[in-house]
C-alpha positions as CSV (number, residue, x, y, z in Angstrom):
1,M,-8.7,-18.8,4.4
2,R,-9.3,-15.8,6.7
3,T,-9.4,-12.3,5.4
4,Q,-7.6,-11.0,8.4
5,D,-4.7,-13.4,7.9
6,I,-4.3,-12.0,4.4
7,V,-4.3,-8.4,5.9
8,R,-1.7,-9.4,8.4
9,K,0.5,-10.9,5.7
10,L,0.1,-7.9,3.5
11,R,1.1,-5.6,6.4
12,D,4.1,-7.8,7.3
13,E,5.4,-7.9,3.7
14,A,4.8,-4.3,2.7
15,G,8.0,-3.2,1.0
16,N,9.2,-6.8,0.4
17,G,7.1,-7.5,-2.7
18,N,3.6,-8.6,-3.6
19,V,1.7,-11.4,-1.9
20,A,0.5,-14.4,-4.0
21,V,-2.5,-16.1,-2.5
22,W,-2.8,-19.8,-3.5
23,E,-5.8,-22.1,-3.6
24,D,-4.6,-24.1,-0.6
25,G,-4.6,-20.9,1.5
26,T,-0.9,-20.4,1.5
27,M,0.6,-17.0,0.8
28,T,4.0,-16.3,-0.6
29,V,6.0,-13.1,-1.3
30,V,6.6,-12.6,-5.0
31,P,8.5,-9.9,-6.9
32,P,6.6,-7.0,-8.4
33,D,7.2,-8.3,-11.9
34,Y,6.0,-11.9,-11.0
35,P,4.6,-13.6,-14.1
36,G,1.9,-15.4,-12.2
37,E,3.0,-19.0,-12.5
38,A,5.2,-21.2,-10.4
39,A,5.9,-24.9,-10.9
40,G,3.1,-25.0,-13.5
41,R,0.4,-23.5,-11.2
42,N,-1.1,-20.1,-10.8
43,P,-2.0,-18.2,-7.7
44,L,-5.6,-17.2,-7.1
45,V,-4.6,-13.6,-6.9
46,V,-1.5,-11.5,-6.4
47,L,-2.1,-8.6,-4.0
48,K,0.0,-5.4,-3.7
49,P,0.6,-4.7,0.0
50,I,1.5,-1.0,-0.3
51,R,-1.6,-0.1,-2.3
52,L,-3.9,-2.0,0.1
53,V,-2.5,-1.5,3.6
54,N,-0.2,1.5,3.5
55,E,-2.9,4.0,4.4
56,F,-3.5,2.4,7.8
57,E,-1.3,3.7,10.6
58,L,-2.0,0.7,12.8
59,L,-2.7,-3.0,11.9
60,D,-5.9,-2.9,14.1
61,F,-7.4,-0.3,11.8
62,A,-6.7,-2.4,8.7
63,L,-8.1,-5.5,10.3
64,T,-11.5,-3.9,10.8
65,D,-11.7,-1.7,7.7
66,E,-14.9,-2.7,5.8
67,G,-13.5,-1.4,2.4
68,L,-10.2,-3.2,2.7
69,L,-11.8,-6.5,3.9
70,S,-14.4,-6.4,1.1
71,T,-11.8,-5.6,-1.5
72,I,-9.7,-8.6,-0.5
73,E,-12.7,-11.0,-0.3
74,E,-14.0,-9.9,-3.7
75,A,-10.6,-10.5,-5.3
76,V,-10.2,-14.0,-3.8
77,R,-13.7,-15.0,-4.5
78,S,-13.7,-13.7,-8.1
79,A,-10.7,-15.9,-8.7
80,G,-12.6,-19.0,-7.4
81,G,-11.2,-19.1,-3.9
82,Q,-12.9,-19.1,-0.5
83,C,-12.4,-16.3,2.0
84,S,-14.2,-15.4,5.2
85,R,-13.7,-13.1,8.2
86,E,-12.5,-14.3,11.6
87,P,-15.4,-15.2,13.8
88,G,-16.8,-12.1,15.5
89,A,-14.9,-9.7,13.2
90,Q,-16.9,-6.8,12.0
91,G,-15.8,-4.2,9.5
92,R,-16.1,-0.5,10.2
């Protein structure tokens, strides 16, 4: 999955709930009190949009922020998932 796709989803869903990232690369919005399991399976990670992307006035800033991109990549990878940046994308 692409780190920037996760950032876009987080930005789109800020205020609607948290974002669960699944092993197959799908992302779903879950409530803040989500227990972490659906249909007998667990997401790789549940990310909190407001905490991660609220500081960025524009999506373009979030898509290139080295700290944000690295934080998301570390969370996904530490849960056993694969995550990489879009080709040619460089963090600031």
